[in-house]
N, C-alpha and C positions, 0 to 999 in steps of 0.2 A: 351185445355181440361178444361178451366175455364168456368164453367156454371154460370149463374147469381146467382144460389143458393149457389155457392161455397163461395161467400163473406159472406153470412149470416152464413155459417157453419165454417168460419175461426176461430172463438173463440173456437169451440169445437174440432178442429183438434188436433191430437197427435203432439208431437214435431217432427220437421223435422228429418228424419233418418240421423244420423251423420255418416260420414265416415272419420276416422282419416287418417292422412298421412301414418301411419304405415299400415293401412288396404288397402290403395291403392297401396302399393308396392308389387304387385304380390304375395300375400300369397297363399298357397296351398288350404286353406279352406276359403270360403267366410264368412263374418260376417252374422249372421242370426238374423232377428228381426221378432217378432210376433206381429201382430196388431189384437187384439181380435175383432171378428165380427160374427154375425149370418150369416148363408149361404145366406140369402136374402139381407144382407148388405155387403157382401164381395166385390162385384164389386165397390160399393161406397167407401169402405175403400181403395181398390186398386187405384181408381182414385184419392183419396185424397193423397195417398202416392206418386203417380206420380207427382201430382201438387207440393208437397213439395220438391221432388227431383229436379224438374225443377227450382223451386224458389230458391233452395240452390245452383244452378249453374251446375247441371248435364246437359249434352247435351242430347237432345231427342234421338239421335241414340244410346245412351248407355243403353237404358231401353227396356226390353222385359217384357210384361205382359202376363201371362198364366192363363187360367181358367180351372177348373176341371169339371164344369157343362156346362151350356149353354155358347155359345161364347159371348165375350164382344160385346156390340152393335156396336162398331167401326168395329170389325172384320166382323160381320154379314153384315154390310153396304158395306164394301169394297169387300167382297166376292160376293156381288150381281153384281159386274162388271166383275167377272170371276176370276178363280184361277190364271191365268197368271199375271194379273194386281196386284192382292193381293200379290203374292210372289215376284213380281218385287219390290214392296215397301220394303219388308223384305230385299231383296238382296241389295238394295240401301243403307240401313242402316243409313239413315239420319233423321229418325223420330222414335218416340215410336212405337213399333210394338206389336200387340195383336194377340194371337193365342191360340188354345186349347193346354192344357198341353201335350196331346198325339200327337201333330203334330211333327213328327220326323224331318221334314225339318227345323224347327225353330232352328237357330244357337244361341249359347251363346252370352251374352253381359255382360258388367261389372256389371249391376244391373238387377236382375230378380225379378219381383213381381208376386206372385201367389195368385189368388183369389180362395179360396176353396168355390166355390159357388154352390156346389152340386156334383153330380156324385157318382158312386158306391165307396164303401170303397177301392176296388181293384184299381180303377182308381186314387183315391187320394193317395193311398199307392205307386203307381208307379210314380205319378207326382212329389212327393216331392224329391226323390233322383235324378230324372232327372233334376228338376229345380236347385238343388244344383250343379250338374255337369255343368249346363249352366251358372251359376252365377260366374262372375269373382271375384268381391270383396264384393258384398252385395246381400243377398237373403232376401226378405221381404215376409212373409206369412200372408195373411189376411184371417181369418176364426175363427171358433169355436175352442178354445184351447183344450177343452176336446176331440173333434172329432179328431183333428190333433194328439194329444198325443196318443189316442187310436189306431189310424191307424199306427202311427210310432212304437208303442210298439208291435203290432201284426206282423209288417213286419220285425222285427229284428230276 
């Protein structure tokens, strides 16, 4: 996932999402982190979060990335080879997996990253609790904090 431009942006990256030993010990509620980003920058923020997670020692198979708008480019590319191949990669569980937040087949992983990169408010509202249920120890939400808070407030 390291694009050539990633090195140039390294100085502007947020600090690596930290997971304490206490957080990794099967807590009932995952730690939640918000990375502020405009809808058109949410995918980039999610990619940076994934890079930081991998750099900090997370195994690729521990990370699930969900999108609320358009699919992540990786997902779109892999789906071009067919649904069976795409979901076989998910089921293997040995690499970062990218899916639409509404994909019911996507199973939980220790870390879930959500890119709020568009989608109707109803879709975002449904995606966030679903993502939280899929996250074992850490949920990272990349998106516009005002929109996220507004959607969460109206869904309660």
